N, C-alpha and C positions, 0 to 999 in steps of 0.2 A: 212512508211507504210503505210496503212488503217487501220486504227480499223474495227473490224467487231463485229455487233451486232446482238440479237437476232430477231430488227427492221429492217434490212437489208436485208429481203429475198424479193424479185424480187415482191410476191406475196402479199403485204403489200404495200401497195400505200397510199400515204399522212400520216404516220408515225411517219415524223422527227420533230414533235413539240410534240411527246410525249417521244422522245429520249434526245432531246433537255432539256422537264422536270427532267427526272430521271438522269439526269448531272446533274440539279440542286442541286435534291434533294440531290446524293450525296454528294456534295461539303457543305450543309447547314450543316455540325457535331452541334452538341448540347452537352455539358456535362449531360445530364438529368437531369437538372431541367428548369423550375418547374416539376414535374410529373403532369403527365396527365391519362386520360381517352376516350376512343373515344365507346359511345353508340349507338347501334341503337333502336330506340323508335317507338314503332307502334300505331299506331293512326286511330283509328275508322272513316270510312267516307272519309276520304283524301285518296287523289289520290298523290303518291311519295312518296320518302322514306325520315324518319325525323335522321338527325344522330345528333348526342350531341356530343362535345368535352368538357371538366370540364379540368380546372385545377386549382391547386391547390397551389394559390398565396397570402397563410396566409400575415398580415399586408402592405399587397399592399391598395390603395383606390384605389375611382374608377378614379381620375387627376392621377396616377402614372400608370396608364393600359392606352393601347393605342392598337386600333384593327382594321388593315387595309385590305385591300383587292387589291392586282394588280399584270394582267398578271395571271390570274386562282392560287394567290398565298395567302394564308391567312398567314399573321404576328401578333402574340401580342406578345408587348415589354411592359415591366415592369421597371422601373425605377426610384428607391429608396434614399435619399440625406443621407447622414450620419445631425443627429439634433447636430449642435456644442456648444449648450444651455449645452448639458449634459454631466458629468463627468460618465463615466464608471469608478466602480469598479472593474468587470469581462465582458466582453462581450463576449458571446456565440451565438448571432442573431446579423447576419451580414446585411448591409444595400448591397442591390446588385442590381443588373440589371438581364436583362433576352431578349432573343427574342426566340422567338418557329415561328417554317413553318410549313405550309402544303398545301399540290398541293393540288388544286381541281381541280378534274375534272368539264369537261363542263355541264353546267346546274343545277349545284349547286349554289344554292342563300345564304345567310346568312340570317334569319329570326330576330334572334335576342339576343341578348346577356345581363347576370345578371351576379351580383355579389351579392352572399352572404351568408354568415359566412366562410371569406377568400376562397370561392371557384366561379371558374369564368366559367360560361356555356354558351356555345354558339350553339344554333339551326341550323342547316343546313339541307336544303330541298334539295331533290334531284325528279324531276321533270320526271316521267316518260316521255319519247318522245313518239310521234305516230308514230305508225308501218307504213310506209307507201310503197305503191308496186306499183312500173310503169312500165308499160311496154313502153320498145325502141325499135321502129323502126329502121327497117333493111334500109338504103336506098342503091340507086343503085349506082355505078362511072362508069363514061366513061372514058374507056381506050381513051385517043385521036388517034385513028388508022386511 
């Protein structure tokens, strides 16, 4: 049985990639850790939109964090190791790992990433595409009669 989706309309041509991205996003379930914010930052005189993703990564160092972009997918990974040299009487802060994934639209670029006071901030820029209008000439096809 074939699957129908919102993007399978015959009026929407070439949106198969978007449908694939939506499927990939749905499969990337997350446990809610670490919590994050996404905000729009307005900058005067800049062309395009600036977005900031901020993740609460208290306890992680720069060396324990990795940010990658592949196939329009931003992935942030954090890996902590247990310190075997410590003897805990009570352990309420676990050393844990995480992976957060964000699917990026075409034209979004990573500008910078900073770790400050336990918050990892990643700035992205969405450039405004140029609006082009192109006139298409209508040719004539000869019927070989």
